ZAMARGU-4260 file (C-alpha; in steps of 0.2 Angstrom, whole numbers, plus 5000, padded with zeros to 4 digits):
<rodrens>
0) 5000/5000/5000 | 5008/5016/4995 | 5007/5032/5006 | 4993/5044/5003 | 4994/5063/5004
5) 4988/5070/5020 | 4987/5089/5022 | 4977/5101/5033 | 4960/5106/5025 | 4960/5123/5016
10) 4944/5128/5007 | 4955/5137/4994 | 4963/5120/4989 | 4955/5110/4974 | 4945/5095/4978
15) 4950/5079/4970 | 4939/5064/4966 | 4947/5052/4978 | 4949/5061/4994 | 4940/5060/5011
20) 4943/5070/5027 | 4947/5066/5045 | 4943/5077/5060 | 4958/5084/5069 | 4950/5092/5085
25) 4940/5086/5099 | 4939/5068/5106 | 4933/5062/5089 | 4950/5066/5081 | 4954/5054/5067
30) 4935/5051/5063 | 4933/5049/5044 | 4921/5062/5036 | 4913/5063/5019 | 4912/5082/5019
35) 4926/5094/5025 | 4925/5105/5041 | 4936/5119/5047 | 4946/5107/5059 | 4950/5092/5048
40) 4964/5084/5038 | 4962/5079/5019 | 4967/5062/5014 | 4970/5061/4995 | 4971/5044/4987
45) 4976/5038/4970 | 4960/5028/4966 | 4944/5022/4974 | 4951/5006/4980 | 4965/5015/4990
50) 4952/5027/4996 | 4941/5013/5003 | 4956/5005/5012 | 4962/5021/5020 | 4944/5026/5025
55) 4942/5008/5033 | 4958/5010/5042 | 4954/5027/5049 | 4937/5021/5054 | 4945/5006/5063
60) 4958/5017/5072 | 4945/5030/5077 | 4933/5016/5083 | 4946/5009/5094 | 4951/5026/5101
65) 4969/5023/5094 | 4971/5042/5091 | 4968/5047/5110 | 4986/5043/5114 | 4991/5058/5102
70) 4979/5071/5108 | 4986/5087/5116 | 4978/5103/5122 | 4970/5107/5139 | 4953/5114/5133
75) 4950/5107/5116 | 4961/5092/5112 | 4968/5090/5095 | 4980/5079/5085 | 4996/5086/5076
80) 4997/5082/5058 | 5014/5075/5060 | 5008/5062/5073 | 4993/5058/5063 | 5003/5055/5047
85) 5016/5044/5056 | 5003/5034/5065 | 4992/5031/5049 | 5007/5026/5038 | 5013/5015/5052
90) 4996/5006/5053 | 4994/5005/5034 | 5011/4997/5033 | 5006/4985/5046 | 4991/4980/5036
95) 5000/4975/5020 | 4994/4958/5014 | 4979/4958/5026 | 4968/4971/5017 | 4955/4958/5012
100) 4953/4951/5030 | 4953/4969/5037 | 4939/4975/5025 | 4928/4960/5030 | 4930/4964/5048
105) 4926/4982/5045 | 4911/4977/5035 | 4905/4966/5050 | 4908/4981/5062 | 4897/4992/5051
110) 4883/4979/5051 | 4884/4977/5069 | 4883/4996/5071 | 4868/4997/5060 | 4859/4983/5070
115) 4864/4993/5086 | 4855/5009/5079 | 4840/4999/5074 | 4839/4991/5092 | 4841/5008/5100
120) 4827/5015/5089 | 4816/5001/5094 | 4820/5004/5113 | 4815/5023/5111 | 4798/5017/5103
125) 4795/5005/5117 | 4799/5019/5130 | 4787/5031/5121 | 4773/5018/5121 | 4775/5014/5139
130) 4774/5033/5143 | 4758/5034/5132 | 4750/5020/5140 | 4752/5027/5157 | 4748/5045/5152
135) 4731/5042/5144 | 4725/5037/5162 | 4731/5052/5170 | 4720/5068/5173 | 4726/5083/5163
</rodrens>
């Protein structure tokens, strides 16, 4: 896997077809984003396959809170671009030859998150129904 280009986001820069973004400030630093925000890094890839691999890698690193060790700042934590680049490139080189297995695991995690969201929505509906059943017997 070849190294991708990682830079700080600037709205004046041109957008390429194969790029995505990663949050650089806050406790969600490293979270992959589809659209840019003022506090993010741009990850520019060469093709769609490379984009998918790096997006999955960042998703996995963010989900496991791997970037927390690099956060600095007392009020609003942030990650330095140098630390971010080094860590991402180190993890990418560690994945060489295991991309297929890693993608399968990421797919499974995303499926589980989708199920988790669905169950959470069902629990909210059940809670609302319980409230409605009791509320209709109370005097207003």
